[in-house]
PALUM-366072 format. One record per residue (C-alpha): residue in one letter; y, z, x; residue number from 1. Coordinates in steps of 0.2 Angstrom, whole numbers. Example, Ala and Ser with C-alpha at 12.3 -4.5 7.8 and 13.67 -1.06 7.14 Angstrom:
<recs>
+---+-------+-------+-------+-----+
: r :     v :     w :     u :   k :
+---+-------+-------+-------+-----+
: A :   -22 :    39 :    62 :   1 :
: S :    -5 :    36 :    68 :   2 :
+---+-------+-------+-------+-----+
</recs>
This chain:
<recs>
+---+-------+-------+-------+-----+
: r :     v :     w :     u :   k :
+---+-------+-------+-------+-----+
: M :  -143 :    -3 :  -105 :   1 :
: A :  -128 :     0 :   -93 :   2 :
: T :  -129 :    15 :   -81 :   3 :
: I :  -114 :    27 :   -83 :   4 :
: L :  -109 :    35 :   -67 :   5 :
: P :   -96 :    48 :   -62 :   6 :
: I :   -83 :    41 :   -51 :   7 :
: D :   -90 :    47 :   -34 :   8 :
: E :  -107 :    39 :   -37 :   9 :
: F :   -99 :    24 :   -45 :  10 :
: L :   -89 :    21 :   -29 :  11 :
: K :  -104 :    23 :   -18 :  12 :
: I :  -115 :    12 :   -28 :  13 :
: T :  -102 :    -2 :   -30 :  14 :
: R :   -96 :    -2 :   -12 :  15 :
: L :  -104 :   -19 :    -9 :  16 :
: L :  -105 :   -25 :   -27 :  17 :
: P :   -92 :   -35 :   -37 :  18 :
: I :   -81 :   -23 :   -48 :  19 :
: V :   -74 :   -29 :   -64 :  20 :
: D :   -58 :   -22 :   -72 :  21 :
: V :   -58 :   -26 :   -90 :  22 :
: R :   -41 :   -19 :   -94 :  23 :
: T :   -26 :   -30 :   -98 :  24 :
: P :   -17 :   -41 :   -85 :  25 :
: A :    -2 :   -29 :   -85 :  26 :
: E :   -13 :   -14 :   -83 :  27 :
: F :   -22 :   -22 :   -68 :  28 :
: A :    -6 :   -28 :   -60 :  29 :
: K :     1 :   -10 :   -60 :  30 :
: G :   -14 :    -4 :   -50 :  31 :
: H :   -33 :    -6 :   -49 :  32 :
: L :   -48 :    -1 :   -39 :  33 :
: P :   -48 :   -10 :   -22 :  34 :
: H :   -57 :   -27 :   -23 :  35 :
: A :   -59 :   -27 :   -42 :  36 :
: V :   -57 :   -43 :   -51 :  37 :
: N :   -48 :   -43 :   -68 :  38 :
: L :   -59 :   -50 :   -83 :  39 :
: S :   -48 :   -44 :   -97 :  40 :
: L :   -56 :   -40 :  -114 :  41 :
: F :   -39 :   -42 :  -122 :  42 :
: S :   -22 :   -49 :  -118 :  43 :
: D :    -7 :   -37 :  -116 :  44 :
: D :    -1 :   -42 :  -134 :  45 :
: E :   -19 :   -41 :  -141 :  46 :
: R :   -22 :   -23 :  -134 :  47 :
: A :    -5 :   -18 :  -142 :  48 :
: I :   -10 :   -24 :  -159 :  49 :
: V :   -28 :   -16 :  -158 :  50 :
: G :   -20 :     0 :  -152 :  51 :
: T :    -7 :     0 :  -166 :  52 :
: L :   -21 :    -3 :  -179 :  53 :
: Y :   -31 :    11 :  -172 :  54 :
: H :   -17 :    24 :  -174 :  55 :
: Q :   -12 :    17 :  -191 :  56 :
: Q :   -28 :    12 :  -200 :  57 :
: G :   -42 :    20 :  -189 :  58 :
: K :   -56 :    15 :  -177 :  59 :
: Q :   -65 :     3 :  -189 :  60 :
: A :   -50 :    -8 :  -192 :  61 :
: A :   -46 :    -8 :  -174 :  62 :
: V :   -64 :   -13 :  -169 :  63 :
: L :   -64 :   -27 :  -182 :  64 :
: Q :   -48 :   -35 :  -176 :  65 :
: G :   -54 :   -33 :  -158 :  66 :
: L :   -69 :   -43 :  -162 :  67 :
: V :   -58 :   -57 :  -169 :  68 :
: F :   -49 :   -57 :  -152 :  69 :
: V :   -64 :   -56 :  -141 :  70 :
: S :   -77 :   -68 :  -150 :  71 :
: P :   -69 :   -84 :  -144 :  72 :
: N :   -69 :   -78 :  -126 :  73 :
: M :   -87 :   -71 :  -125 :  74 :
: K :   -94 :   -86 :  -117 :  75 :
: T :   -80 :   -88 :  -104 :  76 :
: L :   -80 :   -70 :   -99 :  77 :
: T :   -99 :   -70 :   -97 :  78 :
: E :   -98 :   -86 :   -86 :  79 :
: E :   -84 :   -78 :   -75 :  80 :
: A :   -95 :   -62 :   -73 :  81 :
: L :  -110 :   -73 :   -68 :  82 :
: A :   -99 :   -83 :   -56 :  83 :
: L :   -96 :   -67 :   -46 :  84 :
: G :  -113 :   -71 :   -38 :  85 :
: S :  -122 :   -54 :   -40 :  86 :
: S :  -136 :   -48 :   -52 :  87 :
: Q :  -127 :   -31 :   -52 :  88 :
: I :  -109 :   -27 :   -55 :  89 :
: G :   -97 :   -12 :   -58 :  90 :
: V :   -87 :   -11 :   -74 :  91 :
: Y :   -72 :     0 :   -79 :  92 :
: C :   -58 :     1 :   -91 :  93 :
: W :   -45 :    15 :   -93 :  94 :
: R :   -56 :    29 :   -99 :  95 :
: G :   -73 :    22 :   -97 :  96 :
: G :   -74 :    20 :  -116 :  97 :
: M :   -77 :     6 :  -128 :  98 :
: R :   -69 :    -8 :  -118 :  99 :
: S :   -80 :    -6 :  -102 : 100 :
: Q :   -96 :    -2 :  -112 : 101 :
: S :   -93 :   -17 :  -124 : 102 :
: M :   -91 :   -29 :  -109 : 103 :
: A :  -106 :   -21 :  -100 : 104 :
: W :  -117 :   -24 :  -116 : 105 :
: L :  -111 :   -42 :  -115 : 106 :
: F :  -114 :   -45 :   -97 : 107 :
: E :  -132 :   -37 :   -99 : 108 :
: T :  -136 :   -50 :  -112 : 109 :
: V :  -137 :   -62 :   -97 : 110 :
: D :  -147 :   -50 :   -86 : 111 :
: L :  -133 :   -43 :   -76 : 112 :
: A :  -136 :   -25 :   -72 : 113 :
: C :  -120 :   -15 :   -75 : 114 :
: F :  -114 :     2 :   -68 : 115 :
: V :  -100 :     9 :   -79 : 116 :
: C :   -87 :    21 :   -72 : 117 :
: E :   -87 :    37 :   -82 : 118 :
: G :   -69 :    41 :   -86 : 119 :
: G :   -63 :    24 :   -80 : 120 :
: Y :   -48 :    20 :   -70 : 121 :
: K :   -40 :    37 :   -75 : 122 :
: A :   -55 :    46 :   -66 : 123 :
: F :   -53 :    35 :   -51 : 124 :
: R :   -34 :    40 :   -50 : 125 :
: R :   -38 :    58 :   -51 : 126 :
: Y :   -52 :    57 :   -38 : 127 :
: M :   -41 :    46 :   -26 : 128 :
: L :   -26 :    57 :   -27 : 129 :
: A :   -36 :    72 :   -22 : 130 :
: Q :   -42 :    63 :    -6 : 131 :
: F :   -24 :    64 :     1 : 132 :
: E :   -26 :    83 :     1 : 133 :
: K :   -40 :    82 :    14 : 134 :
: P :   -35 :    85 :    32 : 135 :
: L :   -34 :    70 :    44 : 136 :
: Q :   -31 :    71 :    63 : 137 :
: L :   -14 :    61 :    62 : 138 :
: K :    -5 :    56 :    77 : 139 :
: I :    13 :    49 :    74 : 140 :
: V :    20 :    35 :    84 : 141 :
: A :    39 :    39 :    83 : 142 :
: G :    55 :    31 :    90 : 143 :
: A :    71 :    23 :    86 : 144 :
: T :    72 :     7 :    76 : 145 :
: G :    66 :    -8 :    87 : 146 :
: S :    55 :     3 :    99 : 147 :
: G :    40 :    -8 :    95 : 148 :
: K :    30 :     5 :    86 : 149 :
: T :    21 :    -8 :    75 : 150 :
: E :    16 :   -18 :    91 : 151 :
: I :    10 :    -2 :    99 : 152 :
: L :    -1 :     2 :    84 : 153 :
: Q :    -8 :   -15 :    85 : 154 :
: E :   -12 :   -12 :   103 : 155 :
: L :   -20 :     5 :    99 : 156 :
: A :   -31 :    -4 :    86 : 157 :
: A :   -36 :   -17 :    99 : 158 :
: L :   -41 :    -2 :   111 : 159 :
: G :   -53 :     5 :    98 : 160 :
: E :   -41 :    18 :    90 : 161 :
: Q :   -41 :    21 :    72 : 162 :
: V :   -24 :    15 :    64 : 163 :
: I :   -16 :    14 :    47 : 164 :
: D :    -2 :     2 :    46 : 165 :
: L :     8 :     9 :    32 : 166 :
: E :    21 :    -4 :    33 : 167 :
: A :     8 :   -18 :    31 : 168 :
: L :     1 :    -9 :    16 : 169 :
: A :    18 :    -7 :     9 : 170 :
: H :    23 :   -25 :    13 : 171 :
: H :    39 :   -19 :    20 : 172 :
: R :    45 :   -14 :    37 : 173 :
: G :    56 :     1 :    32 : 174 :
: S :    74 :    -4 :    35 : 175 :
: A :    87 :   -14 :    26 : 176 :
: F :    79 :   -30 :    34 : 177 :
: G :    61 :   -24 :    30 : 178 :
: A :    58 :   -36 :    16 : 179 :
: L :    61 :   -51 :    26 : 180 :
: G :    46 :   -62 :    29 : 181 :
: Q :    35 :   -50 :    19 : 182 :
: L :    25 :   -52 :     3 : 183 :
: P :    33 :   -45 :   -13 : 184 :
: Q :    31 :   -26 :   -14 : 185 :
: S :    19 :   -21 :   -28 : 186 :
: T :    19 :    -3 :   -36 : 187 :
: T :    17 :    14 :   -28 : 188 :
: E :     1 :    16 :   -38 : 189 :
: D :    -6 :     0 :   -30 : 190 :
: F :    -1 :     6 :   -13 : 191 :
: E :    -9 :    23 :   -16 : 192 :
: N :   -25 :    14 :   -20 : 193 :
: R :   -25 :     3 :    -5 : 194 :
: L :   -20 :    18 :     6 : 195 :
: Y :   -35 :    27 :    -1 : 196 :
: E :   -46 :    13 :     4 : 197 :
: A :   -40 :    13 :    21 : 198 :
: I :   -42 :    31 :    23 : 199 :
: S :   -60 :    31 :    16 : 200 :
: A :   -65 :    19 :    29 : 201 :
: L :   -60 :    31 :    43 : 202 :
: D :   -70 :    43 :    54 : 203 :
: T :   -61 :    59 :    49 : 204 :
: S :   -67 :    68 :    65 : 205 :
: R :   -57 :    56 :    76 : 206 :
: P :   -38 :    54 :    78 : 207 :
: V :   -29 :    42 :    66 : 208 :
: W :   -13 :    34 :    72 : 209 :
: V :     2 :    30 :    60 : 210 :
: E :    20 :    25 :    62 : 211 :
: D :    33 :    38 :    58 : 212 :
: E :    41 :    34 :    41 : 213 :
: S :    52 :    42 :    28 : 214 :
: I :    44 :    46 :    12 : 215 :
: M :    50 :    29 :     5 : 216 :
: I :    45 :    12 :    13 : 217 :
: G :    56 :     0 :     3 : 218 :
: R :    53 :     5 :   -15 : 219 :
: I :    35 :    12 :   -11 : 220 :
: Q :    34 :    31 :   -10 : 221 :
: L :    21 :    39 :     1 : 222 :
: P :     9 :    52 :    -7 : 223 :
: L :    17 :    69 :    -4 : 224 :
: P :     2 :    77 :     3 : 225 :
: F :    -1 :    63 :    15 : 226 :
: F :    18 :    63 :    20 : 227 :
: M :    17 :    82 :    23 : 228 :
: Q :     2 :    80 :    34 : 229 :
: M :    12 :    67 :    44 : 230 :
: H :    26 :    78 :    47 : 231 :
: H :    15 :    93 :    53 : 232 :
: S :     7 :    82 :    66 : 233 :
: T :    11 :    78 :    84 : 234 :
: A :    24 :    65 :    86 : 235 :
: Y :    24 :    53 :   101 : 236 :
: Y :    42 :    48 :   103 : 237 :
: I :    44 :    31 :   112 : 238 :
: Q :    59 :    31 :   123 : 239 :
: S :    64 :    13 :   122 : 240 :
: P :    81 :     8 :   130 : 241 :
: L :    94 :     1 :   118 : 242 :
: S :    94 :   -16 :   128 : 243 :
: D :    75 :   -18 :   125 : 244 :
: R :    77 :   -13 :   107 : 245 :
: L :    90 :   -26 :   104 : 246 :
: D :    80 :   -39 :   113 : 247 :
: R :    65 :   -35 :   101 : 248 :
: L :    75 :   -35 :    85 : 249 :
: V :    84 :   -51 :    89 : 250 :
: K :    67 :   -59 :    92 : 251 :
: E :    60 :   -52 :    76 : 252 :
: Y :    74 :   -56 :    64 : 253 :
: A :    86 :   -69 :    70 : 254 :
: H :    75 :   -83 :    65 : 255 :
: F :    77 :   -78 :    46 : 256 :
: P :    90 :   -88 :    35 : 257 :
: M :   107 :   -82 :    39 : 258 :
: D :   111 :   -79 :    20 : 259 :
: E :    96 :   -67 :    19 : 260 :
: L :   102 :   -58 :    35 : 261 :
: I :   119 :   -56 :    28 : 262 :
: V :   113 :   -49 :    12 : 263 :
: S :   102 :   -36 :    21 : 264 :
: I :   118 :   -31 :    31 : 265 :
: Q :   128 :   -29 :    15 : 266 :
: L :   115 :   -17 :     9 : 267 :
: L :   121 :    -5 :    22 : 268 :
: E :   139 :    -6 :    18 : 269 :
: R :   141 :    11 :    11 : 270 :
: R :   132 :    19 :    26 : 271 :
: L :   140 :     8 :    39 : 272 :
: G :   157 :     8 :    32 : 273 :
: G :   167 :    -7 :    26 : 274 :
: N :   174 :   -12 :    43 : 275 :
: H :   158 :   -10 :    53 : 276 :
: C :   149 :   -20 :    39 : 277 :
: Q :   162 :   -34 :    40 : 278 :
: D :   161 :   -35 :    59 : 279 :
: A :   142 :   -36 :    58 : 280 :
: V :   143 :   -50 :    45 : 281 :
: K :   156 :   -60 :    55 : 282 :
: A :   145 :   -58 :    71 : 283 :
: C :   130 :   -65 :    61 : 284 :
: E :   140 :   -79 :    54 : 285 :
: A :   145 :   -83 :    72 : 286 :
: N :   126 :   -83 :    77 : 287 :
: D :   129 :   -68 :    88 : 288 :
: F :   114 :   -59 :    81 : 289 :
: R :   113 :   -46 :    95 : 290 :
: T :   131 :   -40 :    91 : 291 :
: A :   127 :   -39 :    73 : 292 :
: I :   111 :   -29 :    76 : 293 :
: D :   120 :   -18 :    88 : 294 :
: I :   132 :   -13 :    75 : 295 :
: V :   118 :   -10 :    62 : 296 :
: L :   109 :     1 :    75 : 297 :
: Q :   124 :    13 :    76 : 298 :
: Y :   119 :    19 :    58 : 299 :
: Y :   100 :    18 :    61 : 300 :
: D :   101 :    28 :    77 : 301 :
: K :   111 :    42 :    70 : 302 :
: A :   101 :    43 :    54 : 303 :
: Y :    84 :    43 :    64 : 304 :
: A :    91 :    56 :    76 : 305 :
: K :    95 :    68 :    61 : 306 :
: A :    79 :    65 :    53 : 307 :
: L :    69 :    69 :    68 : 308 :
: I :    77 :    86 :    70 : 309 :
: E :    74 :    90 :    52 : 310 :
: K :    55 :    85 :    52 : 311 :
: P :    44 :   100 :    56 : 312 :
: Y :    32 :    91 :    68 : 313 :
: A :    19 :   102 :    76 : 314 :
: Q :    26 :    96 :    93 : 315 :
: T :    36 :    80 :    99 : 316 :
: I :    30 :    72 :   115 : 317 :
: M :    42 :    61 :   124 : 318 :
: V :    34 :    44 :   130 : 319 :
: P :    42 :    33 :   143 : 320 :
: S :    42 :    15 :   137 : 321 :
: T :    41 :    -2 :   144 : 322 :
: T :    42 :   -19 :   136 : 323 :
: D :    23 :   -20 :   138 : 324 :
: S :    16 :   -12 :   121 : 325 :
: R :    -2 :   -13 :   128 : 326 :
: A :     3 :    -2 :   143 : 327 :
: V :    11 :    11 :   131 : 328 :
: A :    -4 :    11 :   120 : 329 :
: H :   -15 :    14 :   135 : 330 :
: Y :    -4 :    29 :   140 : 331 :
: L :    -5 :    36 :   122 : 332 :
: K :   -24 :    35 :   122 : 333 :
: T :   -25 :    44 :   138 : 334 :
: L :   -14 :    58 :   131 : 335 :
: I :   -27 :    62 :   117 : 336 :
: N :   -43 :    60 :   127 : 337 :
+---+-------+-------+-------+-----+
</recs>
């Protein structure tokens, strides 16, 4: 018989075990427990049919129709569970009800010990969102666009510091060019789940470095409690000269296809103004990427300077910059030790 566990115990016990999400592919794609695999009891269309029957004709009719859908797939589902290579697995559905308990019963017929999440994915979401309320010792790497903040974070991680790369989690680098070279963005829900996973692996008694961000990274929104913590923390502003920033941005973006760069510039037309946008596009078409980026930075520098004034940081420490990101990371580390 499957063991039903509250979410906190479920997460502890299944930390090193396979976790099976038995919801539909659409539910899974929207968001799921980190490292879960999707073994769907129903397809998206089948779940819709079963749900309609439940509301119109009651539980019995819905269960009977569900059996019709599931019966041909029972062997395949069981084989896929066995292929996970563990004698113990975690199982969850939306509310920890019939879908997860039915699948746990099926898996246990082949001697797989199952732990079912009480309250299901819904309970996980409540638990996970509450974790963003807990205080962290955040340290913010700030600076104008092109200051090398991501490189500095990477060097801090190499020096043994705790780092959360929000842009890597969001698959976006935060600007109009931020989607270039990145995987497609998922959902805010999925981002929150993966951010929770990153935070849960931290030692909360030690500092945690993150890059300064607006509340939106592309189309992903940061959890408000985490965002508020960021902007009540100490910011370390990297004072990178314009020439160094232009060098870095040309190196990072000029190799992308020209049509993609032009589309990214055109996204800023309303903010740059029509003439500036046209000038940037013409420079790009002439392979003068440095001039194109210089024009775009006129908007970003003004916007960032305004945002910096409006953010209620505990304090802002100015950090002299060099092109050596490792040296900057070393300097930042000395400031907090």
